[in-house]
N, C-alpha and C positions, 0 to 999 in steps of 0.2 A: 671052610676056607684054606684054601692050598698053601703052599711055601712058598717063602716073602723072599725075595732078590734082592741080595745084601746088592748095594749100593753105595760102589765105591769114591771118596770124595776125588775132585779134583777141582787144578783152576780155571778159573770163569776166565774167559774174558769180557770187556765192557760187552754188554748184551744190546743188541741191535733190535731196538724196536720200530715195529714197521716203517723198518728203511730210516727213525733216527738212534740219534748214537746216544745212549747214555751214558757220561759220567760221573764215578764217584774217586773220589780223591783221595790217595792212598796214604791211611795212615790219620784219617780224620773222620772215618765215619762218614757220617753223612751229613760233615758240615759242608760242605761246597757242592753238591748237587747239585746238577744244570741238566735242563731239559734245551732243547733246541728245536725248532719249524715248530710247528702246533696246530697245520691241517688233519683233519681226521683221514684215514682212508688203510691202503689194503698192509699188511703183514700179518702176524697171530696178533691177540690176544693173551694177553700175560695173566696165568692162574690164579685166581682168588683160589681162597677158602670156600668159599661159595660156592665155585666152578671145580671143587675138587671130587675126584674118583666117590663112588660106591662105599669103602672099605674107614672106614671111622677110627682116626689113633685112639687113645686116650686124649678128653679135655686138658689142654694145657694151665695150668697152673702159675702162683707165683709173682715175682715180678719182673716186669718185661725188659730184653736183655737189648742193647746197645743197639742189637743187628734185628730185632725183631719191631723196633721203635721204625729204623730205616725203613724195611722193607716194606712195611706194612705205610709208610709216608711216601715209597718211591711207584708203590704199584696205586696207589692214590689218585696221585699226582700226575704222573704217566698217564693215564688213564682220561684223568680230566682235559690235562692239554689237545693231545688225541682228540678229542669228541667222541669220548666211547665212554658218554651219559652212563650206561649201563654196567658196564665195570666199573667206573669208581666209587660209583654209587653201590656198587654188592661188596666194596672196599671199605664198608663203615659199618656200624650199628644199626643205623635204620635206613634201611635206601630206602622208602619209598621219598620221605622227604628231600632224600641227597638228589636222586632223581628226580625229583619236579622243582626245584632248585637249580640244579644245575643245567637242566633244561631251558627254563629260562634263562638262562643270565645268556645263552646264547641265541636264542628264540623273539625273549621278551628285550634285553636290556641289550641287545643286538652289540655282543662285546665278540668279538675276532682276534682271529694271529694272537694268539695265548703265547706266551711262556710265560711257564713257573718255573723258581731260583731256590732250592731251599737253601735256606743258611744254616749252622749248627745246633744241633739236638739242645737243649736246658731236660734233662732228663725224661719225662715222655711225653713233650711238648717240641717241635719242630717248629721254626718261621720260615716263613718262606714271601718271596719278594713274587709280586703280580704287574705283567708286564701287556697292553694286547692294545686294541682298535676297537672304537665307540664309532661307528658308522649308519646313518638313517638316510634315507631318500631325501632327499629337497634339501639335506641341512649340513654333506658331506660327513669327514671322517674327522676324529680325535683321536691321542695316541691317551692312554689311559694309564697310570700305573702309584699299585697302594704295596704296601705291607698287612700281611696275615700271617694267621699260626694255624696252627692244627694239634691236636692230643690222640694218642692211640695210646688204646684201652683193648682189653679181654672181653670180645665177647660172648653173653651170654650160652650160657649150651657148651660150650667147648672149646672156648679159652682161648680160640684164634683171634694175632693183636689183628685191629682194624681202626679206623681213624674216629675220634668219639664227635657223633655227627652234632652242631653245632649251626645254626643258620651265619655266625659268625665267624667261618672258615672259609668262607663266601666271600666278606665282605665283614671287614671291621665293625659296621656302622649298627650291619644289619643283625636285629634281634630273631628269636624266634618266630617261624610265623609271618616275619616280613618279604618282600620280593625285591628285584629291581624291574626296571623298566624303564625305557627309552620311548622319548616322541612327546609329543607337541606339552606341555607340562600342567597345560588346563589351568593355572591359575596365575598370572602373569607377575612379574618379581617387583620387589618392593627395594626402593630407597628411603633406610631409614634415616630419621635427624634426629641428632639431641636436642635439647633445648633448645640451645643456642643457632640451634641450625645445621650445624657439622653434621657430615655425612659420617653415619656410622660402619662399621666392617666387621668382621672376623680377626681380619687379617691384624687391625691397630687395635682393640677389646676381642682376644683370644676367646673371653667368657661369652660370649655374646652370640657364639652360633646358635646355640638351638632358640636363643630367643628373636633371632632374627628369621627363622624356619617359623615360627610362631605366628611371628607379625606378618609372615609371605601366606599366611594357609590362611591367615581371620582376615587380612586386609588389602590380599594381593588384584582382587575381584572388587573390591571400592576406592580401589587407590586410582585407579582409572589409566592401568598399564597393561601393557599385550603381552603374551607365551609365547616364549620361546621353544625349540626342542634340548632336551638335555636330561641326563642321565641320573636318577633319582631313588631314593629307599621309598618303599612304597608301605606304609606303616601295616601291619595285620594287624587282629582284633586283637589279643593282648597289648598290641604296643600302644594303641587307642585305648582300652581303657586304662593304661597309667598316664595318657596325656600329650603320649610321645608324636612328634610333630613330623610329618613327610621333610625329607633331604634331600637336595641335589647334590649330585655329590660333578656335574662335570655340561658345564654347558655347546653340545654342538653350535646353534645360535641366540642368540642373547637374542631377547624382549627387552618391550619397551618397558621399565620397572615404574610404578605409581613412589608416590610421595606421602611418607608417613613420618608422623612429628610425635617424640617420643620429650620422658620426664625426664631424661638422664642427664646429666652433668656431666662432662669431658673431663669436667677434675676429680671427682670423687673417682669415678670408672675408670679411669687411671690410677688411680691409687689403689683403690682397692681390688687392681689386675696385680696388684705386682707387693700386695701384700698376702695374697694367698697363693701366691706362686711361694710363698718361705714351708707352703707344705704339701705333702701327695697328697690330701683328703682335706681342703679345707673350701670353704663358704664365708659366704657375707653379705648382707644388705640394708642396705641405708633408705629410710625415708623422710620427710619429714614431716612430722607431727599432727603439724595445723593444717594438712589438703589430704595426704595421702601419699603423696607423688612420691614415687622411685625416683632413686637418686641414683644408684648406682647396683648389680649385682655381680658377684665375680664367683668363680670355682676355680680352683686347681686343674678339677679333672673339667676337662671340656665337652665330654661326651654326652650328661646328661645333664639339667640344673637343675642340681639339689638346693641350692638356694629359693628356687620356687616351689621345684617341686619334691621334694625329696621326705618321707617319710619317717622320721626319728624318733627315739627319746629324748624330749627337751633335756629331763634331766630337775634341780631345782630352780630352773629360769622358770617350771608353769609353777613354785611359790607366789608370786606375784599373783596367777589367777587364784589360786585359792587362798592367799591372805583374803585379798579382794573382799575373797565370799566369807571368811571367819571372822572379818572389822563386823559386815552388814548383817551377819547373825548374831554378832554380840557372844561372839565366841573367842574372840580375842581382843587387842589394842595393841597400838606399837608404845603404845609407855605402860602399860597396865602386867601387870605379870601372870607368865605364860612359863608353862612346865615345859624341861625339857632334857627331862631324863635320859638315860646314857640305852635304856630299849625300851620295846615297848612292843606289845604281843597285839597281833589283832586280824582273825578270823586265820589264825590257824599260822602264822607267821609271825616269824621275833626281827624285828624294825632294830635298828642298832644307829648311830652317828658314825661319822668317820671317826677311825680310833677312837670309838668307846666313847667319846668329851660326853661333857652333859656342864648344863651352866645351871647352875641353883640360884633361885631366886632373881631369875633373868626377865627379863620381858619376850614381849612376843619383834620386839626390832632387832634388840638381841640375838634373837633364836634365826631371824631373819639377815641378819649381817652376817653371822659364822654360817648359815644354812644348815640349822638344827634342825634335822628329816624331825625326830620324835615328836617335835614341837609341832608341829604338821597332822604324823598320823596320829598322835592324843589323841585327836580332834577325830574322827572318824568315829569311833560311835555313835557321834551325838550328831551326825549327819546321815542324809537319805541318799539311797543308791544314783539318784540324779542330777543331784544337788551339786556336785561341780561343773557335768553337765552343763543345766542351764545356765550358771554359772558365768561357763565360757560362747555359750554363743548369742547371750541378755545382753551379756557388758560388752565380751571382747569382739562380735560378730564372726567367734571360729566356731568351726565345725556342720556348717553348715553346706556346703559346695556352694556358694554361691556369689561368688563373687564374682569378678568381673574384668578384672586386671588390664587387658591388652592381650595377655599370650595364656596358655595351658598352667594353672598352676596349682595346687596342693594346700585347700582353704584350713588345714587343721581338723584332728580329729581327737573324739574326749567321747572315748562309747560309755553309755554307764555298764558299773560293772560293780558288782557286790562283794560282800567280804575281804580277801586281804588284796585281790586285786585294783579292789574299791580305792583302802589306806594306799599302795605303792600309788597307784594317776595321783594323788594332793601332793606326792612328792616327782610329779613329772616321768614316773616309770610305770608300768601295770602297761593297757594299752594306750595310752594317750601320746601321741604320734603332730610333731611339726616339723619345723623347716624354718630359717631362718629370718623370712619372708614374714611366717605367722610371729614371730617373736620379739622383729623388729616394729609389728603391728600392735603390740604387746604395752612394749614403752611409749611406744607415740600414744595410746591409748590413755596413759598412765599421764603422759606430761601435755597432754592436751583435756582429758580428761570427755571425751567420748571418742567413740572408737570415726575413725574416717576408714574406710576402705582401701587400703591401696591399689594403683594405680600405674602402668606403663603410657598407658596411650590413652590423653583425658577424651572423659567421654563424650564431650561436644564433639570429637572427629566420626561417631559415628549416630551418635545421640542415647548410648546404653545406659542404662541405668544401674549405679551401683549401691551395692550392698550396706543393710543399713542394721544395725543394731538397733534393738528392741525396747529398750532402755543403758541410761548412765548412770552413775556410783554415786552417791549425793556430791555436796562438795567437801564434804568433813571424814569421807571415805579416801577419797581421790588425795586428801594433803593429806592423809595417811600414809597412803602408798609412796609419794612423792616423800616423805618423811624416810619411810625406811633405806627405799631404795638410794638416799645421797649419805645414809648413814654407812650405806655398806660401800657406798665408793670412797665414803674418806677414811671410815674404820673397821671396814669386816674384809670377805673374803676378794672383793674388785681391786680394795684400798692401793696396789701397788700395779695395776694394770692404768686406774685414774688418775695417777697423780701427778698433780698439776690442772686440772681439770676445771677447776675451784669449786666449789659449795654448793652450784646450783645444780650440777651433773649427777645423775643419780644410775645403779648399774645393779643387775645380777649375775653372780656365777650358778653353771650347775654342773655336775657331772651325773653326766648318763651309763650307766651300767648297760654293755650290750653282751648276752651269752656268745662265748669263741673268740673274744676279743681278751688279750693282756693288760690291756687300757684304755680307762672310758672314754666318751665321747666327750670330747671339752667347749663348753657352753656360755655363753656370754652375752646380753644385751642389755644396751646402755639411750641414755639421753642426756642431750643436752643442749639448753637452748631451744631450737625447736626444730631440731637432728633426733632422730631415733634407730640404733639400729642392732646388729642381732649376725651373731657370727657363729658358726661349729668348726672345729677339726676335731676327725672322724680319727678313735683311736687315737689319739694325742696325748689326756693325760687329764689334769685340771683346767679348768675353764678360764682362769682367771690366772691360766702360765702359756694359755695355747689361744686359745678366739679373742681374749682380753683384750690382748695389745693388737690384733686384726681393731676390733671396733675399734678402741683408744683412739687408733691415728686418724682414723679419718673423723671423726667427734674432734680433734685437736685443731683438724682444718678448720672447723668452722669456725673459728675465734674468740 
């Protein structure tokens, strides 16, 4: 290699890209970078690391500088705005995936006249606003505006700063593998009604956006409507595996909606929305215990329905299911002496109670009310690996993936496990996964004495068959479970939240440890009269202090 020429630094004038002026506000870094125009055309291509010369400098390492973040973001946004898809894709860490989605953005989603405006960076992330026009033959055009963000990382190999590619860069509602498309939807829109005939909209009930998407996907063609032309998210295989529905982003021409009546209560739904809004990651579901009708579902985050589709460890609320099993196997009884030591070792793991408490000469009811872990772990040596799985399936209708609610749901998972993981599952850890819908159903099963599959759309609408449990608990077992939950509501860990709800109300708290979280997920499930509800506040702390007030407030409305 010959001698390298020394390049002198010099002040740069604003760069002119293809006849478009790129402006960076002085002193603000990339904080107010704006791009004007939008048509692809002549002009030089901004060089990227992928198109650099053959001589390679040493790979760059270490934290990204503000200048590197600004340059990488500007390069990507400039190329995308100007329609130079290959250049935009080359400035990411996954050029193939980026090229495909950015090409589809123009050709399949029919988005043009694009303007991208970046905001102030936050570390390695840069937010930006998108403004464009969606046009489709025969349907006219409409403006499109939304906000997204990108993150800059060092590329593997040479360490060059590039955009960390994910589909959400293009639109925040996209997940990797999803695409955007504009055209006749194929699925007519639906007008969803509550149990009293009032219209349900996402504007009125923000939590129900995903529910409305699910209702349209299942009932759009059955409800008698006519499809319109729209820009929508088309879910890919990974999203479909998670039961995510396609999502409408913009209507160019309205279709004629069909009507679908649901079981939702406008009063409880409005109250649920208000309660979860107090937390950043809260969800709650309420059902009618005697029928399984879903009266409310609300999530503080609106992009994913944790209430119906969450897959979270339920912590000690799972002790309801475990207790039913111990009682049926004569390994415990509400008022019979039951061990609650400070610790118990099984499968090589040493389990302990919160603050290492113990209950001497206590009962199963006392251990349940105070949420003693070792009272349940200590019974693991007497149980088979599949015992809890069978109890959850046969009595509570869980973990069989056969609920037919009317929209996509996750129906709980209680896998067969062994050794320490089996023991952990007894207290709602290990591989056990639930959501508020599942745990509301558990309380409803205790209160009614029989499993009623929860449903949002009455089965009479489409003649579908609801899931059933293969057996019911004996009256004696049901009676003990109710007694234990009522004792917990009156004198145990749920007492503060349930104060004033009367002696017939029952509850169970839970705190589920999650790796990487400073605080556990807080769970709470309860019943009162013919109502049952459950909630979770992720990373919130103890369930009695977090999810408890949310659930109790809804039950209190039941009179």
